[in-house]
C-alpha positions as CSV (number, residue, x, y, z in Angstrom):
1,X,12.5,5.0,32.3
2,X,14.9,2.8,33.8
3,X,16.9,-0.7,31.9
4,X,14.5,-3.1,32.5
5,X,11.4,-1.2,31.0
6,X,13.8,0.2,28.2
7,X,14.5,-3.7,27.3
8,X,10.9,-4.2,27.2
9,X,9.6,-1.1,25.4
10,X,12.1,-2.2,22.5
11,X,11.4,-6.2,22.2
12,X,7.6,-5.5,21.7
13,X,8.1,-2.6,19.3
14,X,10.1,-4.9,17.3
15,X,7.7,-7.6,17.9
16,X,4.9,-5.5,17.1
17,X,6.6,-4.8,13.5
18,X,7.2,-8.2,12.9
19,X,3.8,-9.5,13.4
20,X,1.9,-6.9,11.7
21,X,4.0,-7.6,8.3
22,X,3.3,-11.2,8.9
23,X,-0.4,-10.3,9.2
24,X,0.1,-7.9,6.2
25,X,1.6,-10.6,4.1
26,X,-1.5,-12.6,4.1
27,X,-4.6,-9.8,3.4
28,X,-3.7,-9.6,-0.3
29,X,-5.4,-13.3,-0.4
30,X,-9.2,-11.7,0.5
31,X,-8.3,-8.3,-1.1
32,X,-7.6,-9.1,-4.5
33,X,-8.3,-12.7,-4.9
34,X,-11.5,-11.7,-5.8
35,X,-10.5,-10.3,-8.9
36,X,-7.9,-12.8,-10.0
37,X,-10.3,-15.0,-10.0
38,X,-12.9,-13.0,-11.9
39,X,-12.4,-14.1,-15.2
40,X,-13.1,-17.9,-14.3
41,X,-16.2,-16.8,-12.4
42,X,-17.5,-14.9,-15.3
43,X,-17.2,-17.3,-17.9
44,X,-18.5,-20.0,-15.6
45,X,-22.0,-17.3,-14.9
46,X,-21.8,-15.3,-18.3
47,X,-21.1,-12.2,-16.7
48,X,-20.6,-9.7,-19.2
49,X,-17.5,-7.4,-20.2
50,X,-19.0,-4.5,-18.8
51,X,-20.2,-5.7,-15.5
52,X,-16.7,-7.9,-15.1
53,X,-14.7,-4.4,-15.7
54,X,-17.2,-2.9,-13.0
55,X,-16.8,-5.8,-10.5
56,X,-12.6,-5.8,-10.6
57,X,-12.9,-2.2,-10.1
58,X,-15.5,-1.8,-7.5
59,X,-12.5,-2.9,-4.4
60,X,-10.6,0.0,-5.5
61,X,-13.4,1.9,-4.9
62,X,-14.2,0.7,-1.6
63,X,-10.8,0.8,-0.4
64,X,-10.3,4.3,-1.4
65,X,-13.9,5.2,0.3
66,X,-12.9,3.1,3.4
67,X,-9.6,4.9,3.6
68,X,-10.7,8.3,3.8
69,X,-13.5,7.6,6.4
70,X,-11.6,5.0,9.0
71,X,-8.7,6.5,8.9
72,X,-9.9,9.0,12.4
73,X,-12.2,5.8,13.6
74,X,-9.2,4.0,14.0
75,X,-6.9,7.1,15.7
76,X,-9.7,7.1,18.6
77,X,-10.6,3.9,19.1
78,X,-8.7,0.6,19.4
79,X,-6.5,-0.1,16.0
80,X,-5.5,-3.3,17.2
81,X,-9.7,-4.1,16.9
82,X,-10.0,-2.7,13.5
83,X,-7.2,-4.8,12.1
84,X,-8.7,-7.7,13.5
85,X,-12.4,-6.8,12.2
86,X,-10.8,-5.9,8.8
87,X,-9.0,-9.0,8.3
88,X,-11.7,-11.5,9.2
89,X,-14.4,-9.5,8.1
90,X,-12.6,-9.3,4.9
91,X,-12.4,-13.3,4.8
92,X,-16.4,-13.7,5.3
93,X,-17.0,-11.2,2.7
94,X,-14.7,-13.2,-0.3
95,X,-16.6,-16.5,1.4
96,X,-19.7,-15.0,0.6
97,X,-18.2,-14.0,-3.2
98,X,-17.3,-17.3,-3.6
99,X,-20.9,-18.7,-3.6
100,X,-21.4,-16.6,-6.7
101,X,-24.7,-14.8,-5.8
102,X,-26.2,-12.3,-8.7
103,X,-23.8,-9.5,-9.9
104,X,-25.7,-6.9,-7.6
105,X,-24.5,-8.7,-4.6
106,X,-21.3,-9.7,-5.5
107,X,-20.7,-5.8,-6.4
108,X,-21.8,-5.0,-2.7
109,X,-19.5,-7.7,-1.3
110,X,-16.6,-6.5,-3.3
111,X,-17.3,-2.8,-2.3
112,X,-17.7,-3.6,1.3
113,X,-14.9,-5.9,0.7
114,X,-12.5,-2.8,0.0
115,X,-13.8,-0.9,3.0
116,X,-13.2,-3.5,5.3
117,X,-10.1,-3.7,4.3
118,X,-8.9,-0.1,4.3
119,X,-8.9,-0.7,8.2
120,X,-5.6,-3.2,8.4
121,X,-2.8,-0.9,7.0
122,X,-4.3,2.5,8.6
123,X,-4.1,0.4,11.5
124,X,-0.8,-1.1,11.5
125,X,1.0,2.3,11.1
126,X,-1.6,3.6,14.2
127,X,0.5,1.2,16.2
128,X,4.0,1.9,14.9
129,X,4.0,5.2,14.9
130,X,3.2,4.8,19.4
131,X,6.6,3.0,19.5
132,X,9.1,4.7,17.1
133,X,10.5,8.2,17.2
134,X,10.8,9.8,13.8
135,X,14.5,9.3,13.2
136,X,13.6,5.7,13.7
137,X,11.1,4.7,11.6
138,X,12.9,3.8,8.1
139,X,13.4,0.2,8.9
140,X,10.2,-0.7,10.4
141,X,7.9,1.3,7.3
142,X,10.4,-0.5,4.9
143,X,10.2,-4.0,6.6
144,X,5.9,-3.9,6.7
145,X,6.0,-2.3,3.1
146,X,7.9,-4.9,1.9
147,X,5.7,-6.9,3.3
148,X,2.8,-5.7,1.1
149,X,5.1,-6.3,-1.6
150,X,5.6,-9.8,-1.2
151,X,1.5,-10.2,-0.4
152,X,1.1,-9.8,-3.9
153,X,2.8,-13.0,-5.3
154,X,1.7,-14.6,-2.6
155,X,-1.8,-13.6,-3.2
156,X,-1.0,-15.0,-7.0
157,X,0.4,-18.6,-6.0
158,X,-0.1,-19.5,-3.1
159,X,-3.6,-20.9,-3.0
160,X,-2.8,-23.3,-6.5
161,X,0.0,-24.7,-4.5
162,X,-1.5,-24.7,-1.0
163,X,-4.0,-26.7,-2.4
164,X,-4.6,-28.0,-6.4
165,X,-7.6,-28.4,-7.4
166,X,-7.9,-29.4,-11.3
167,X,-9.2,-26.1,-11.8
168,X,-11.8,-26.2,-8.7
169,X,-10.8,-22.6,-8.4
170,X,-13.3,-21.9,-5.0
171,X,-11.6,-24.7,-3.0
172,X,-7.8,-23.9,-3.7
173,X,-8.7,-19.3,-3.1
174,X,-11.0,-20.3,-0.3
175,X,-9.4,-23.2,1.9
176,X,-6.2,-20.2,1.5
177,X,-8.5,-17.2,3.0
178,X,-8.4,-19.3,6.5
179,X,-4.2,-18.6,6.4
180,X,-5.5,-15.0,7.3
181,X,-7.5,-15.9,10.5
182,X,-4.7,-18.0,11.5
183,X,-2.1,-15.0,11.5
184,X,-5.2,-12.7,13.0
185,X,-4.6,-14.9,16.0
186,X,-1.1,-15.1,16.0
187,X,-0.9,-11.2,15.3
188,X,-3.7,-10.8,18.8
189,X,-1.9,-12.8,20.8
190,X,1.9,-10.5,20.3
191,X,0.5,-7.3,19.5
192,X,1.2,-4.6,22.3
193,X,-0.9,-1.2,20.9
194,X,0.8,1.0,23.0
195,X,3.5,1.1,25.5
196,X,1.1,2.1,28.4
197,X,0.1,-1.5,27.7
198,X,2.8,-2.2,29.3
199,X,3.0,0.1,32.3
200,X,5.8,2.1,30.6
201,X,6.1,5.6,29.3
202,X,5.8,7.1,25.7
203,X,9.0,7.9,24.2
204,X,10.1,11.7,23.8
205,X,10.0,13.2,19.8
206,X,13.3,14.4,19.6
207,X,13.0,16.2,16.0
208,X,11.4,19.5,17.2
209,X,9.2,20.4,14.1
210,X,7.2,17.1,15.1
211,X,7.2,17.2,18.9
212,X,5.7,20.7,17.9
213,X,3.4,19.3,15.4
214,X,1.9,16.8,18.1
215,X,1.5,19.3,20.7
216,X,-0.3,21.2,17.9
217,X,-2.6,18.5,17.1
218,X,-2.9,17.1,21.4
219,X,-5.7,19.2,22.2
220,X,-7.9,18.4,18.7
221,X,-11.3,16.9,19.4
222,X,-11.7,13.8,17.2
223,X,-14.3,15.5,14.4
224,X,-13.2,14.9,10.7
225,X,-13.9,18.7,10.1
226,X,-11.9,19.5,13.1
227,X,-9.0,17.8,12.0
228,X,-8.9,17.8,8.2
229,X,-8.8,21.8,8.6
230,X,-6.0,21.3,11.1
231,X,-4.3,19.1,8.7
232,X,-4.8,21.1,5.9
233,X,-3.2,24.3,7.3
234,X,-0.3,22.7,5.8
235,X,-1.1,23.3,1.7
236,X,2.0,20.4,1.2
237,X,-0.7,17.6,1.8
238,X,-2.4,18.3,-1.4
239,X,1.0,17.6,-2.9
240,X,1.8,14.2,-0.9
241,X,-2.0,13.2,-1.6
242,X,-1.2,14.1,-5.6
243,X,1.4,12.3,-4.9
244,X,0.1,8.9,-3.5
245,X,-2.7,9.5,-6.1
246,X,-0.2,9.3,-9.5
247,X,2.6,6.8,-7.9
248,X,-0.5,4.2,-7.2
249,X,-2.0,5.3,-10.8
250,X,2.0,3.9,-12.4
251,X,2.4,1.2,-10.1
252,X,-1.1,-0.5,-10.1
253,X,-0.5,-0.1,-14.3
254,X,2.5,-1.7,-14.5
255,X,1.6,-4.8,-12.1
256,X,-1.0,-5.2,-14.3
257,X,0.0,-4.2,-17.8
258,X,3.9,-5.2,-17.8
259,X,3.0,-8.9,-17.8
260,X,0.7,-8.6,-20.7
261,X,2.7,-6.4,-22.6
262,X,5.9,-8.8,-22.5
263,X,3.8,-11.9,-23.7
264,X,1.6,-10.3,-26.2
265,X,2.2,-6.4,-27.1
266,X,6.3,-7.1,-27.4
267,X,6.2,-10.8,-28.4
268,X,9.2,-11.1,-26.2
269,X,9.3,-14.9,-24.2
270,X,8.9,-13.6,-21.0
271,X,6.6,-15.2,-18.5
272,X,4.0,-13.3,-16.6
273,X,5.2,-15.3,-13.7
274,X,8.6,-14.1,-14.2
275,X,7.8,-10.1,-14.8
276,X,5.5,-10.4,-11.8
277,X,8.7,-11.9,-9.4
278,X,10.5,-9.4,-10.5
279,X,8.6,-6.2,-10.5
280,X,7.5,-7.6,-6.8
281,X,11.4,-8.5,-5.6
282,X,11.7,-4.4,-6.7
283,X,9.1,-3.3,-5.3
284,X,10.1,-5.2,-1.6
285,X,14.1,-4.5,-2.0
286,X,13.0,-1.1,-3.3
287,X,10.8,0.0,-0.3
288,X,13.1,-1.2,2.4
289,X,16.2,0.5,1.2
290,X,14.6,3.8,-0.1
291,X,12.9,3.8,4.0
292,X,15.7,3.2,6.0
293,X,18.2,5.8,3.6
294,X,15.5,8.3,4.2
295,X,14.1,7.6,7.5
296,X,17.9,8.0,8.7
297,X,19.6,10.8,7.1
298,X,16.1,12.8,5.1
299,X,13.9,12.4,7.4
300,X,13.5,15.9,8.3
301,X,13.0,16.4,3.9
302,X,11.7,13.5,2.9
303,X,10.3,15.4,-0.4
304,X,14.5,14.7,-1.5
305,X,13.4,11.2,-1.4
306,X,10.1,11.3,-3.9
307,X,12.1,13.9,-6.4
308,X,15.1,11.5,-6.5
309,X,12.9,8.0,-6.9
310,X,9.9,9.7,-9.1
311,X,12.8,11.1,-11.8
312,X,14.5,8.1,-12.1
313,X,10.9,6.3,-12.7
314,X,10.5,9.0,-15.4
315,X,13.8,8.0,-16.8
316,X,13.3,4.2,-16.7
317,X,9.7,4.2,-17.8
318,X,10.4,5.4,-21.4
319,X,13.0,2.8,-22.1
320,X,10.8,0.1,-21.8
321,X,9.2,0.1,-25.5
322,X,13.1,0.0,-26.7
323,X,14.7,-2.7,-24.3
324,X,16.1,-5.5,-26.0
325,X,17.4,-8.6,-24.4
326,X,16.0,-10.4,-21.1
327,X,18.4,-9.5,-18.7
328,X,18.1,-5.8,-19.8
329,X,14.2,-6.3,-19.6
330,X,14.3,-8.0,-16.2
331,X,16.8,-5.0,-14.9
332,X,14.6,-2.4,-15.9
333,X,11.5,-4.2,-14.4
334,X,13.2,-4.6,-11.2
335,X,14.3,-1.1,-11.2
336,X,11.3,0.5,-11.8
337,X,9.8,-1.4,-9.2
338,X,12.2,-0.3,-6.6
339,X,12.1,3.3,-7.3
340,X,7.8,3.3,-7.2
341,X,7.4,1.3,-4.1
342,X,10.2,3.3,-2.5
343,X,8.1,6.2,-3.0
344,X,4.9,4.7,-1.5
345,X,6.9,3.7,1.4
346,X,8.4,7.7,2.1
347,X,4.1,8.7,1.7
348,X,3.8,6.7,5.5
349,X,7.1,8.1,6.9
350,X,5.7,11.7,6.0
351,X,2.0,10.3,7.5
352,X,3.5,9.5,10.6
353,X,5.4,13.1,10.7
354,X,2.2,15.2,9.8
355,X,-0.4,13.3,11.8
356,X,1.8,12.2,15.1
357,X,0.9,9.4,17.4
358,X,-2.8,11.0,17.5
359,X,-3.1,11.4,14.0
360,X,-1.3,9.5,12.1
361,X,-4.1,6.8,11.1
362,X,-6.0,9.9,9.8
363,X,-3.2,11.2,7.2
364,X,-2.4,7.5,6.2
365,X,-6.2,7.3,5.0
366,X,-6.3,10.6,3.5
367,X,-2.9,9.7,1.1
368,X,-4.5,6.3,0.8
369,X,-7.6,6.9,-0.5
370,X,-5.6,9.1,-2.9
371,X,-3.4,6.4,-3.9
372,X,-6.7,3.9,-4.3
373,X,-8.6,6.7,-6.4
374,X,-5.3,6.4,-8.6
375,X,-5.4,2.6,-9.0
376,X,-8.8,2.7,-9.8
377,X,-8.3,5.5,-12.9
378,X,-5.6,3.4,-14.0
379,X,-8.0,0.3,-14.3
380,X,-10.3,2.0,-16.7
381,X,-8.1,4.7,-18.6
382,X,-5.0,2.3,-19.3
383,X,-7.2,-0.4,-20.9
384,X,-9.2,2.7,-22.4
385,X,-6.0,3.4,-24.0
386,X,-4.7,0.3,-25.8
387,X,-8.4,-0.7,-27.0
388,X,-8.5,2.8,-28.6
389,X,-5.1,2.9,-29.9
390,X,-3.7,-0.4,-30.5
391,X,-0.3,0.9,-29.4
392,X,1.7,0.2,-26.5
393,X,3.6,3.0,-27.0
394,X,1.0,5.3,-25.8
395,X,0.7,3.6,-22.6
396,X,4.2,4.2,-21.6
397,X,4.3,7.6,-23.2
398,X,1.1,7.9,-20.1
399,X,3.1,6.6,-17.4
400,X,5.9,8.9,-18.4
401,X,3.8,12.1,-17.9
402,X,2.5,10.8,-14.7
403,X,6.1,10.2,-13.2
404,X,6.7,13.8,-14.5
405,X,4.0,15.2,-12.6
406,X,5.2,13.4,-9.5
407,X,8.3,15.2,-10.3
408,X,6.6,18.4,-10.3
409,X,4.6,17.5,-6.9
410,X,7.5,16.4,-5.0
411,X,9.5,19.6,-5.9
412,X,6.2,21.3,-4.0
413,X,6.9,19.0,-0.9
414,X,10.9,19.7,-0.7
415,X,12.2,22.1,2.1
416,X,14.8,24.5,1.2
417,X,16.8,23.1,3.8
418,X,18.7,20.2,1.9
419,X,21.5,19.3,4.6
420,X,21.3,15.6,5.6
421,X,20.6,15.0,8.7
422,X,22.1,12.5,11.4
423,X,19.7,10.7,13.2
């Protein structure tokens, strides 16, 4: 590759990272906006509690199913096309949701919204893996995952600030959805899915293990059972899926319940806005730092990063009920977000490594499908624990058990070679 082609490749690979991160920072407006509005919708239209719970959970069901089914399709066809379909299609689904048809139609639309949204993240991973070799992936994966952490805050606070409407929830959220469409246009204008689009060659993988894995996967046909069977020859994939399930269970549980605990359960004057901001800031910082560290020095033994983060998370979670003082609580919330979302970033580094340039989307789909199944279960299990026991101690005990199980799974994916590798 000559010098000019090398500079062009360098320019576009970082541009791809930025424009995808920008797009992904907006997609939560369409993924979880309906859930945020659901209490208002239910009050206005007389939707019962059990139906409201079903509607709230449906986006997780659709997203998990979409991840399991769409990964191989995205690997086979155009990732860029799937990303745009997922983004704009989700906007259309949300606009229909806000017309508040019968709850059965709302359920179908919410399931579809989750399904089509799953295309976006898988597509982004499928693009970045074609531009960054294994030892260089820490920063780009950390950056786009940081954008997903801040996407949660954008979803919570942007609509009302963009268009205050004195309680007219449908207008503020409806108009904010069009931001996704505008950013999708920018994404399409600048993204380059593959170095071949520039007339330049692919990078040469310098990690022997990944290079050998790509050679093995290179001749597989795009058939789900064939690809899944080949990937499952490495039994550690099951433990990585277990880590995805458990980390998402814990992360979404904390995102949902910590604001409630520190305003109702603990009777400490810490507002939901403060809790959400601190937790999301910790998540964004954590995934960036952890991915850079693991991507540069532990990319041949990523399980070590999961062991460290899950073990420290277990130590922190059990301390929450005994924490006093806003400063201590704020530091604890920041650090648990830092560590849990650090684990989330390592998952995508592993997906790139295990699937290579040919099947990274498929592995990402399997891990993300397991992750959102965990998110679904926590949305049902943790409220049940609170309602049945009326004791928050059992909630944090459940989180502690989840973190310990993550440590166990992580030990199974660790390799005996624990040497720190210089990229």
